Structures are given as structure tokens and as C-alpha cells.
ZAVEXVEX-351919 format. One line per 5 residues: number of its first residue (from 0); their letters; for each residue x negated, y negated, z of C-alpha. Coordinates in steps of 0.02 Angstrom, whole numbers. Each point is the difference from the previous one (the first is absolute). Example, Ala and Ser with C-alpha at 12.3 -4.5 7.8 and 13.67 -1.06 7.14 Angstrom:
BEGIN
0> AS> -615/225/390 ~ -69/-172/-33 $
END
This chain:
BEGIN
0> XXXXX> 96/-1069/-1753 ~ 1/-15/189 ~ -162/-59/78 ~ -74/124/120 ~ -163/-1/95 $
5> XXXXX> -100/159/-24 ~ -155/60/88 ~ -121/114/-89 ~ -146/84/87 ~ -164/65/-67 $
10> XXXXX> -13/-121/-147 ~ -179/-21/-60 ~ -47/-180/43 ~ -107/-28/-155 ~ 136/66/-115 $
15> XXXXX> 128/-111/88 ~ -111/-154/-23 ~ -22/37/-185 ~ 187/31/-18 ~ 42/-166/85 $
20> XXXXX> -126/-93/-108 ~ 78/73/-157 ~ 176/-46/55 ~ -58/-179/26 ~ -83/-3/-172 $
25> XXXXX> 162/62/-78 ~ 104/-124/100 ~ 103/141/75 ~ 66/25/174 ~ -84/144/90 $
30> XXXXX> 165/92/23 ~ 39/-9/-186 ~ -171/66/-48 ~ 8/137/131 ~ 172/52/-61 $
35> XXXXX> -67/12/-177 ~ -150/101/57 ~ 109/120/100 ~ 123/19/-143 ~ -141/37/-122 $
40> XXXXX> -77/128/118 ~ 165/90/31 ~ 43/6/-186 ~ -174/58/-48 ~ 7/141/128 $
45> XXXXX> 171/53/-63 ~ -63/-1/-180 ~ -152/106/40 ~ 92/122/111 ~ -58/178/-30 $
50> XXXXX> 138/128/-1 ~ 4/130/137 ~ -44/166/-84 ~ 111/93/123 ~ 151/-81/-82 $
55> XXXXX> -42/94/-159 ~ 59/160/84 ~ 177/-70/-2 ~ 9/-2/-190 ~ 147/106/-54 $
60> XXXXX> -7/142/-126 ~ -58/-42/-174 ~ 125/102/-99 ~ 166/-88/-25 ~ 142/83/-90 $
65> XXXXX> 123/-145/-12 ~ -29/-185/-23 ~ -145/-109/-47 ~ -174/52/56 ~ -90/-140/92 $
70> XXXXX> -154/81/75 ~ -103/-157/2 ~ 136/-101/86 ~ 29/139/128 ~ -186/13/37 $
75> XXXXX> -12/-191/22 ~ 152/-1/111 ~ -70/139/108 ~ -180/-62/8 ~ 30/-186/15 $
80> XXXX> 164/5/96 ~ 97/-103/-126 ~ 184/-2/38 ~ -20/72/174 $
END
């Protein structure tokens, strides 16, 4: 991973001090700990993402004459954007 200097504004000073203290206790570099924290936050947000109810309007007709019926999969695909 290439080293890059980043500047972040509006970080709460008390939170930053506690974060730095914890990284020292764990014997981690600040960048490593910050990367882990950012990764956790991004993944948690993605996991808790609430589907946009407007996407539900794109669900196709329910009656299918030919082929396998996969209503649940179609609803998931439409609501959650899987495969798009």
C-alpha cells in the first residue's frame, strides 16, 4: 500500500485523543487502526442499508406463464439493486 498523507477536518479532539491512546495500547500504527475503523464503518453502513421504497415500483408483473417463478429474487434484485 502506498503511503499517502491525508488531512481530515472537523475531527473531535477528545475522540481523537482516545483513539490514539487505544492504538498505542494495542501496539498499532494510527493509519492501520484508522483503516480498520473506516472499513468497519463502511461495511456496517452497507449492511444496514435500507432499501429505497421507490424501487419497489419497478417490480415486474407477478403472473408468469413460462419458466420458473422467482418473486422473492426479483423483489430483492429490484429493491436492493443486486446485479445492477
